[in-house]
Steps between C-alpha positions, in 0.01 A plus 500: 500500500858609551418718801387196698860387528626444854795728434508843663255721315535878484323710242423869461283762339703805399294784351627844407296786653464686171125446470208316655483121497315348207360151444833359386654609829210354697522166327878487545486590870220254576673219308829552688326534836291189447804303387700599808211409729448162329871416538523621860756754381557873518345782301688831473389840381769721349450855376718561194514877510845578365339714229446797728390716210182292458444341843233668711418455873128485425552207263707314760232558763238374254703182439489414871130577520402307188702192595351499848153528346580200282586302811874482429729491804875560489802499729624817662697712451441568133821550305493833314772524238540877535633440853784280377669701225837496680475121508444483123791739449729262689385210283558706186846609616590136564408405144697795364808399701474149355503647151156360410343834405582763242387857435268543205459855369271410211157654464194282446506590133863398468426169675209433264725570201776279645255209541363549149849495347624198696533160327171321537480178696305331771521808724493788252259718701729564796791731561857398570788741529839571648666776698636790298876545464635669818584828327159537343324400820700754701411770249129425527512489878678835507225640279240385749321267258238272650559128499353172617680216672440181300574142597742345250364156418834406349685574825227348717520183295876488547478573873243225565665243275306172469251622762369752245363218287356320805267784602157342526166550666200278559145557385199272466636364172827389656854634491560800274843631411532874553591693187664834589613538139153594379503809722839631389712735709232629738522839672568468872527869581512843344726790572438633854234238562627185672252238383267385228212256539727215386752560778264594784243224449758224459696617806183524709378155396834350601520697823145408602544136410225494239470147363195534273404780263144450384416653161222470247521239225516783246838606643644160416340454160471866395140440414297798389149516637208673339341689788686822562576635847699807397294749696231463761162606366403629841781728623702502175821415681752320276549124526859403422469122509559303180239249615158563350235399748123477491282531806272227628298611799340292773198289416272764646593749229523437130838589343310700241378743765843654542710574189845346470815692574414630846786525746484353848426839649190547286377146557556557870296819481222298340496297826549161339580224747774332301701522180578217262716560195569272209697537179275503196774462240 
């Protein structure tokens, strides 16, 4: 496996405290932790709580408790994104000064219409745009209109030069060329909010020296599984993962005893000794 390489190995589990952990989270955390331990590397826990409107202290506390119950150990201190907003603002300002970002005043509906009306090609489901003319932009700013800061792929491509086309990563299949084009001009921040997930997570991974990001096979192949994990049948808390997982319990208990789609918290409450998750798609 790739994680057995002798190179420095640093991986992480980075949940958002907007709900309780579910089976997808448990499987992801255990996989990353086990990989780091097998490679003699480091395992980090990061709390991605920049969405302060949805993040809750009780969910963060539950994350620590559930991971400890699963036997996962992590380095201290835990990096909490909400404590580093000034840092993200500096990163954003640097990109703005380099001319790599532009203000986008479009609504979601306008963006959808712009994508639909664009010439179709290999990447016809993503958005690409440009800054407004200075006069029009100044008028909208004076009117107090909301906007998002988007990364201009065209300018990023020009700034990186040949290095843009040499962006690669390694997985168990070999070398894979990164394809930023399929994501379009991603949002890196919104008005009066210094960071989006794209900016904060990438900056944190680089800052913390993360070398391996461990994801489910469905994330790579966009495979759709058949067993739904939208909401826990026990506490009814929402599950936001795109991975559909089924539950296989320890040999002492038949999987049929407990219905599928129970989050880690409810399985924990059922006093099961261990959790195994597998994709059924």
